[in-house]
C-alpha positions in Angstrom: 127.4 182.6 81.9 125.6 179.4 82.7 124.9 176.6 80.2 122.6 173.8 80.9 123.9 171.4 78.2 127.3 171.1 76.6 127.8 169.9 73.0 128.1 166.2 72.2 131.6 166.6 70.8 132.8 168.5 73.9 131.3 165.7 76.1 133.5 163.2 74.1 136.5 165.5 74.5 136.2 165.7 78.3 135.4 162.0 78.6 138.9 161.3 77.2 137.3 159.1 74.5 140.5 159.0 72.4 139.3 161.9 70.3 141.6 164.6 71.6 145.2 165.4 70.6 146.3 161.9 69.5 142.8 160.6 68.8 142.8 160.2 65.0 145.4 157.5 65.2 143.2 155.5 67.6 140.8 154.7 64.7 143.5 152.6 63.1 143.8 150.1 65.9 143.1 146.4 65.3 140.0 144.7 66.5 139.5 141.5 68.5 136.1 140.3 67.6 133.9 139.8 70.6 136.5 140.6 73.3 134.9 137.9 75.4 138.0 136.7 77.0 137.9 137.4 80.8 140.9 139.1 82.2 142.4 138.9 85.6 141.5 141.6 88.1 143.7 143.9 90.1 145.2 142.1 93.1 144.3 144.9 95.4 140.5 145.0 94.9 139.5 142.2 92.6 138.0 144.3 90.0 138.4 143.0 86.5 139.5 145.1 83.7 139.4 143.3 80.3 139.9 145.2 77.1 136.3 146.2 76.9 136.3 148.0 80.3 135.0 151.5 80.6 137.7 154.1 79.7 139.3 156.0 82.7 137.8 159.5 83.1 140.7 161.1 84.9 144.4 161.4 84.1 145.4 159.7 87.4 143.1 156.8 86.8 144.4 156.4 83.2 148.0 156.2 84.3 147.1 153.8 87.1 145.1 151.6 84.7 147.9 151.5 82.2 150.4 150.5 84.9 148.1 147.8 86.1 147.4 146.4 82.7 151.2 146.5 81.9 151.6 143.9 84.7 149.0 141.7 82.9 151.0 142.1 79.6 154.2 141.2 81.3 152.7 138.2 82.9 151.1 137.1 79.6 154.4 137.5 77.7 156.3 135.5 80.4 153.8 132.7 79.8 154.1 133.0 76.1 150.4 134.0 75.7 150.7 136.5 72.9 146.9 136.7 72.4 146.4 137.9 76.0 149.4 140.2 75.8 148.2 142.0 72.7 144.6 142.2 74.0 145.8 144.1 77.1 148.3 146.0 75.0 145.5 147.3 72.8 143.6 148.4 75.8 146.7 150.3 77.0 147.1 151.9 73.6 143.5 153.2 73.7 144.1 154.7 77.1 147.5 156.1 76.1 145.9 158.0 73.2 143.5 159.7 75.6 146.2 161.0 78.0 146.6 164.4 76.4 142.9 165.1 76.7 142.7 163.9 80.3 145.7 165.9 81.2 144.0 169.0 79.8 141.0 168.7 82.0 140.8 171.5 84.7 140.9 169.1 87.6 143.6 166.8 86.3 146.2 168.0 88.7 148.7 168.1 85.8 150.9 171.2 85.0 149.6 172.4 81.7 153.2 173.0 80.6 153.6 169.2 80.7 150.5 168.4 78.5 152.4 168.3 75.2 155.1 166.0 76.8 152.4 163.7 78.2 150.6 163.6 74.8 153.8 162.6 73.1 154.5 160.0 75.7 151.0 158.6 75.1 151.7 158.4 71.4 154.9 156.5 72.1 153.3 154.1 74.4 150.5 153.5 71.9 153.0 152.8 69.2 154.8 150.2 71.3 151.5 148.5 72.3 150.6 148.4 68.6 154.0 146.8 68.0 153.1 144.1 70.5 149.9 143.4 68.6 151.8 143.1 65.3 154.4 140.8 66.9 151.5 138.7 68.3 150.1 138.3 64.9 153.4 137.0 63.7 153.9 134.9 66.8 157.2 136.7 67.5 157.6 136.6 71.3 161.0 138.3 71.3 159.7 141.3 69.3 156.7 141.6 71.6 158.9 141.6 74.7 161.2 144.2 73.1 158.3 146.5 72.3 156.8 146.0 75.8 160.1 147.0 77.5 160.1 150.3 75.7 156.4 151.0 76.4 156.7 150.0 80.1 159.6 152.4 80.6 157.3 155.3 79.5 154.4 154.0 81.6 156.6 153.7 84.7 157.8 157.3 84.1 154.2 158.6 83.9 153.1 156.6 86.9 155.9 158.0 89.0 154.8 161.6 88.2 151.1 161.2 88.3 149.2 163.2 91.0 147.9 161.0 93.8 144.1 160.4 93.8 141.9 158.6 96.4 138.5 156.9 96.1 136.0 155.1 98.2 136.7 151.3 98.2 132.9 150.8 98.4 132.4 153.0 95.3 129.6 154.9 97.2 130.0 157.9 94.9 130.8 155.9 91.7 134.0 157.0 90.1 134.5 160.2 92.2 138.1 160.8 93.4 139.7 163.0 96.0 143.0 164.8 96.1 144.1 163.6 99.6 143.5 160.8 102.0 140.5 160.8 104.3 137.1 159.2 104.8 134.2 158.6 102.3 131.5 161.0 103.3 128.9 158.3 102.7 130.1 155.1 104.3 133.1 156.6 106.2 135.5 153.9 105.1 139.1 155.1 104.7 139.6 156.4 101.1 141.9 154.1 99.0 144.8 155.5 97.0 144.4 155.0 93.3 147.6 153.2 92.4 148.9 150.2 90.5 151.4 149.5 93.2 150.5 146.2 94.9 150.8 145.1 98.4 151.4 141.4 99.1 151.0 139.0 101.9 153.3 136.1 102.9 151.5 133.2 104.6 153.7 130.6 106.2 152.7 127.7 108.4 155.0 127.0 111.4 156.6 123.7 110.5 156.1 124.3 106.8 153.1 122.0 106.3 149.3 122.3 106.5 147.3 119.1 106.9 143.5 118.7 106.8 141.9 118.1 110.2 145.0 119.2 112.1 145.6 122.6 113.7 148.1 124.7 111.8 149.8 127.8 113.2 149.9 130.4 110.3 152.1 133.5 110.2 151.0 136.4 108.0 153.5 139.1 106.9 152.0 142.1 105.2 154.4 143.7 102.6 154.3 147.0 100.9 155.0 147.4 97.1 158.7 147.5 97.8 158.5 144.1 99.5 159.1 145.6 103.0 157.1 144.5 106.0 154.1 146.8 106.8 154.5 147.9 110.4 151.2 149.7 110.9 147.7 149.4 109.6 144.4 151.2 110.4 141.9 149.6 112.7 138.8 149.1 110.4 135.6 147.6 111.8 137.4 146.9 115.1 140.2 144.8 113.6 143.5 145.5 111.8 143.2 142.5 109.5 140.1 140.7 108.2 140.9 137.3 106.8 138.2 135.9 104.4 138.9 132.2 103.5 137.1 130.1 100.9 137.5 126.7 99.3 138.1 126.5 95.6 134.5 125.6 94.9 133.2 128.2 97.4 131.4 125.6 99.4 133.3 126.5 102.5 133.8 130.0 104.0 135.3 131.5 107.1 135.8 135.1 108.3 138.6 135.3 110.9 140.9 137.9 112.5 144.6 136.9 113.0 146.3 138.4 116.1 148.8 141.2 115.7 152.2 140.4 117.1 154.9 142.8 118.5 157.0 142.4 115.4 154.2 143.5 113.1 153.3 140.0 111.8 149.9 138.3 112.4 149.2 134.8 113.6 146.2 132.4 113.5 145.8 128.9 114.7 143.4 127.2 112.2 142.2 123.8 111.2 141.1 123.3 107.6 138.3 120.8 107.1 139.7 119.0 104.0 142.6 118.8 101.6 142.8 120.9 98.4 143.1 124.6 97.4 141.9 127.5 99.5 142.1 131.2 98.7 142.7 133.6 101.6 141.6 137.2 101.0 143.5 139.6 103.3 141.6 142.8 103.9 143.7 145.5 105.5 144.2 149.3 105.3 147.7 150.8 105.4 147.8 154.4 106.5 147.1 157.0 103.8 146.9 154.2 101.1 143.5 152.7 101.8 141.9 149.3 101.8 143.9 146.5 100.2 142.5 143.1 99.4 145.3 140.6 98.7 144.4 137.0 97.7 146.8 134.2 98.5 146.2 130.5 97.5 147.2 127.8 99.9 147.3 124.0 99.3 146.2 121.8 102.2 147.4 118.3 102.3 145.0 115.4 102.9 141.9 113.9 101.3 139.9 116.5 99.3 136.1 116.7 99.2 134.3 116.3 95.9 133.7 119.7 94.4 130.1 121.1 94.7 128.8 123.0 91.7 127.4 126.4 92.4 123.6 126.6 92.1 121.8 129.9 92.0 119.5 130.1 95.1 119.0 133.8 95.8 115.3 133.7 94.9 114.4 131.3 97.8 114.4 131.9 101.6 117.2 130.2 103.5 117.2 128.8 107.1 120.4 129.0 109.0 120.7 128.1 112.7 117.0 128.6 113.2 116.8 132.0 111.4 115.0 132.4 108.1 116.6 134.9 105.8 115.3 136.2 102.4 117.4 138.2 99.9 115.9 140.8 97.6 118.1 142.4 94.9 115.2 144.4 93.4 115.6 142.7 90.1 118.5 141.3 88.1 122.0 142.2 89.2 124.0 143.7 86.4 127.5 145.2 85.9 128.0 148.9 85.6 125.5 150.1 88.1 124.9 149.8 91.9 123.1 146.7 93.1 121.1 146.6 96.4 121.1 143.5 98.5 118.3 143.6 101.1 118.3 140.9 103.7 115.3 140.3 105.9 115.8 138.1 109.0 113.1 136.4 111.0 113.0 133.6 113.7 110.0 131.4 114.6 107.9 133.4 112.1 108.6 136.7 113.8 110.8 139.5 112.5 114.1 140.0 114.3 114.2 143.6 115.3 117.1 143.5 117.8 120.2 142.7 115.7 123.3 144.1 117.3 126.5 145.4 115.6 129.1 142.9 114.6 132.6 144.3 114.2 131.3 147.8 114.2 128.5 147.4 111.7 124.9 146.1 111.6 126.1 143.5 109.0 129.0 142.4 106.8 128.7 141.1 103.2 131.5 139.4 101.4 130.9 138.4 97.7 133.3 136.4 95.6 133.0 135.3 92.0 133.1 131.7 90.9 136.5 132.1 89.3 137.8 133.8 92.5 138.9 136.9 90.7 136.2 139.3 91.9 135.9 140.3 95.5 133.4 142.7 97.2 133.3 143.5 100.9 130.4 145.7 101.8 128.8 147.2 104.9 125.4 148.8 105.4 125.2 152.6 105.1 124.1 153.3 108.6 123.2 156.8 109.8 121.8 156.4 113.3 120.2 159.6 114.4 122.3 161.5 111.9 125.5 160.3 113.5 128.1 159.3 110.9 130.8 158.3 113.3 131.8 154.7 112.7 133.1 154.2 116.2 129.8 155.4 117.7 127.8 153.3 115.2 129.4 150.2 116.7 127.9 150.7 120.2 126.5 147.5 121.5 123.3 149.1 122.6 122.3 149.9 119.0 119.6 147.7 117.5 118.7 146.9 114.0 116.7 144.6 111.7 114.7 142.9 110.5 115.9 144.4 107.2 119.5 145.2 106.4 120.6 146.8 103.1 123.9 146.6 101.4 125.2 148.1 98.2 127.6 146.3 95.8 129.2 147.1 92.4 130.2 144.6 89.8 132.5 144.9 86.8 132.4 141.4 85.5 129.4 139.1 84.7 129.2 135.6 86.1 128.1 133.5 89.0 128.9 134.9 92.5 128.4 133.7 96.0 127.9 136.1 98.9 128.0 135.5 102.7 126.1 138.0 104.8 126.9 138.0 108.6 124.6 139.4 111.3 124.7 139.2 115.1 121.8 138.3 117.3 121.8 137.4 121.0 125.6 137.3 120.9 125.6 134.8 118.1 127.0 135.5 114.6 124.7 134.2 111.8 126.4 133.5 108.4 124.0 133.3 105.5 125.2 132.3 102.0 123.4 133.0 98.7 124.4 132.3 95.1 123.3 134.6 92.3 124.0 135.7 88.8 125.5 139.0 87.6 124.4 139.8 84.1 126.2 141.9 81.4 123.5 144.5 81.1 120.0 143.2 81.7 118.0 145.2 84.1 114.8 147.3 84.3 114.0 150.1 81.9 112.6 153.4 83.1 109.1 151.9 83.3 110.2 149.0 85.5 109.9 146.5 82.7 112.6 143.9 82.3 114.6 144.0 79.1 117.9 144.7 77.6 117.1 146.7 74.5 115.7 149.8 76.1 118.0 151.2 78.7 117.4 154.3 80.8 119.8 157.1 80.4 119.7 160.5 82.1 121.0 162.2 79.0 119.7 162.2 75.5 121.5 160.0 73.0 124.7 161.5 71.5 123.7 160.5 68.0 120.7 160.6 65.7 122.3 158.2 63.1 122.7 154.5 64.0 126.4 153.6 64.1 125.6 150.1 62.8 123.1 150.6 59.9 123.5 154.4 59.3 119.7 154.6 59.4 117.8 156.9 61.8 118.4 156.0 65.4 115.7 155.3 67.9 116.3 157.3 71.1 114.6 154.6 73.1 117.1 151.9 72.1 120.5 152.9 73.6 123.7 151.5 75.1 126.2 153.3 77.3 129.6 153.9 75.8 132.3 155.9 77.7 129.6 157.9 79.5 127.6 158.7 76.4 124.2 157.2 75.4 124.5 155.7 71.9 121.2 155.2 70.0 120.5 152.4 67.5 118.0 151.8 64.7 116.6 148.6 66.2 117.4 145.9 68.8 119.4 143.9 66.2 121.7 146.8 65.7 122.2 147.2 69.4 123.0 143.5 69.7 125.5 143.8 66.8 127.2 146.7 68.7 127.7 144.6 71.8 129.9 142.2 69.8 132.3 144.9 68.6 135.7 145.6 70.1 136.3 148.9 71.9 138.2 150.2 68.9 135.5 149.3 66.5 132.9 150.9 68.7 134.9 154.1 68.9 135.4 154.2 65.1 131.7 153.7 64.4 130.6 156.0 67.2 132.7 158.9 65.9 131.4 158.2 62.4 127.8 158.3 63.7 128.5 161.5 65.5 129.8 163.1 62.3 126.8 161.8 60.3 124.5 163.1 63.0 126.1 166.5 62.9 125.8 166.6 59.1 122.1 166.0 59.5 121.7 168.5 62.3 123.2 166.4 65.1 124.3 169.3 67.2 120.9 169.4 68.8 119.3 170.0 65.4 121.6 172.6 63.9 125.1 174.1 64.2 124.3 176.6 66.9 124.5 176.7 70.6 123.4 173.6 72.5 119.7 173.3 73.4 118.9 175.0 76.7 121.2 177.9 76.2 119.3 181.2 75.8 120.1 183.9 73.2 121.2 186.1 76.1 123.6 183.5 77.4 125.0 183.0 73.9 125.6 186.7 73.5 127.2 186.8 77.0 129.6 184.1 76.0 130.7 185.9 72.8 130.3 189.6 73.5 131.9 189.8 77.0 135.6 189.3 77.5 137.2 186.9 79.9 140.4 185.0 80.4 142.4 185.3 77.2 139.3 186.2 75.2 139.6 190.0 74.9 137.6 193.1 73.7 140.0 193.3 70.8 139.0 189.7 69.9 135.3 190.5 70.1 135.7 193.4 67.6 138.0 191.4 65.3 135.3 188.7 65.1 132.7 191.3 64.2 131.0 191.6 67.6 128.7 188.7 66.7 128.1 185.2 68.0 129.5 182.2 66.0 125.9 181.0 65.5 124.9 184.3 63.9 128.1 184.6 61.8 127.9 181.1 60.3 124.2 180.7 60.3 123.1 178.4 57.5 126.6 177.1 56.7 126.8 173.3 56.8 129.5 171.6 58.8 131.4 168.7 57.4 133.5 166.4 59.6 136.6 164.7 58.1 137.5 162.1 60.6 140.9 161.2 59.0 143.0 164.3 58.7 146.4 163.8 57.1 149.8 164.8 58.4 150.1 168.6 58.1 146.4 169.3 58.1 145.0 171.7 60.6 142.6 170.1 63.1 139.8 171.3 65.3 141.0 172.1 68.8 137.9 170.3 70.3 137.3 167.2 68.1 140.7 166.8 66.4 138.8 166.2 63.1 140.1 168.1 60.1 139.5 171.9 60.5 137.3 173.8 58.1 138.9 177.1 57.1 135.5 178.7 56.7 134.9 178.3 60.5 137.5 180.5 62.1 137.5 182.5 65.3 140.1 184.9 66.8 141.0 184.2 70.4 143.9 186.0 72.2 144.7 187.8 68.9 145.3 184.5 67.1 143.2 182.8 64.5 141.9 179.3 65.2 140.1 177.0 62.7 137.3 174.7 63.8 135.1 172.0 62.3 131.8 173.6 63.2 130.3 176.5 65.2 129.5 174.4 68.4 133.2 173.7 68.7 133.9 177.5 68.6 131.4 177.8 71.5 133.4 175.3 73.5 136.8 176.8 72.8 135.6 180.3 73.6 134.2 179.0 76.9 137.5 177.3 77.6 139.4 180.5 76.8 137.3 182.4 79.3 137.2 179.8 82.1 140.5 177.9 81.8 142.8 180.2 79.8 145.9 178.2 80.6 144.4 175.3 78.6 144.3 177.3 75.4 147.2 176.2 73.2 148.8 178.1 70.3 147.1 177.4 66.9 150.3 175.7 65.8 149.6 172.9 68.2 146.5 171.9 66.3 148.2 170.4 63.3 148.1 166.7 62.6 151.6 165.3 63.1 
């Protein structure tokens, strides 16, 4: 049986959008206004994850995200910053409430016998994070720390048992993950282990002091999450350690490669041009863990230069060492989608067609945000003559140019500076450009600039505006947890952007329910659009998994669409303790919509949810729980 479109509510279920298992309690979370406060990024890859970040779509990602955010909570509590602590705590709570649903997904890697335990742990974590919020409102640091200690113990326990996942550090395939280490099939970088464990780097100058204008001998010790020295790392782009150094104002940049020593440390003799703060980004790849990017801040003694404000200049050609370079990003650069950076190099008015590889690639691009919290290291996706081998791509006889394309992904808006490096005639050319990354402005499906009409591959999930409750315009949408949300007008969409994640979830769920009441399940409470009558009958009238011939006869040998044709579904989003809930949406179950599966009677909120659960029973029978599990606790 093949379906071409799943129901809206099932899409929310599989997205882990805090609707399954523990979801109803998520609607009671507190809001934080605009959620505009920027949050620090992960130390390993520089990606920010403030409270409004997109919800993790896998169980492993969710656990890793909670563990990472827990570090932010702990740091905020140690500083006495209760506002930041409860902001991150609220984000953890939202993720925790989705754990049961994510663990239920077929590819979660979780033993289904553990799902109930995980769901209960998620609830417990959410309760402790809510307690941090309440303590923050009362300015009670001691209570916040006590709640955090309890929540962190649960998070640590889940993190220790979470199945390992790996992903491409260049995000070539978006959020796709793999079950074991290896190479990205697109860019062939080593896959990175999805983990909250952080590597660190110790940087010590011989003699204990660094002075501007004087050579300093620096010793670098790479350390694993346990604080032990890393003895072996992968050779990536011809070097075991790439060191990217910038001044605090990003006016100065250097890309160097410390030398590996017999004892596993690295050394570099270096002279810093002026006094002040410098951030050193250490890019290295431990075996079977993947690329790490560890920032370390150094203070250099001596006279400091006056800070130079960043000025956006990516729209103008730049001349460096006699080469003229232009940058084309194909329009505004925005968060949440891939951005292409196309560099074109010429010299004396003629295109440079004979670039040669530098460090195993036709170019290197390092991008750092103005606040030094975001870091991107990208390489061109080169496929010379169909050969995807990185080592072979680095052959000196390869030629490239005058155009070199990179791809980058951004998770935080702001001003960024990028340094692209190319090699020509044995000389490395370093070209800096400064540019803006916007929240969501881009081009619509017609190529027009704007932010009110966004292109989505799927139809909007709702027909009722979550802000005004009026009819929604399918051309005015925003993305929310992988779903296209439609709005009545641009003003409604703008109002949506100012809501917290919790407020958005509450209003979105209400809009889905209102849409369903008006025919939001693709116009009626029947099978999703695109599924033929034959497919519908195949779903219901052929056994499979735990859905048996006896069940088919007990249900009347009909489809749910036929059996309940014309009956209106009502969605109660706030079931009370003891109420039966729909196995798909966790809204209050309606006793008139029942279906027998495995000889047991289940209650649902509407026929489309019966569709989904019968399909689940046939394709993933181990995920079907006893009806007693679907009672609001």
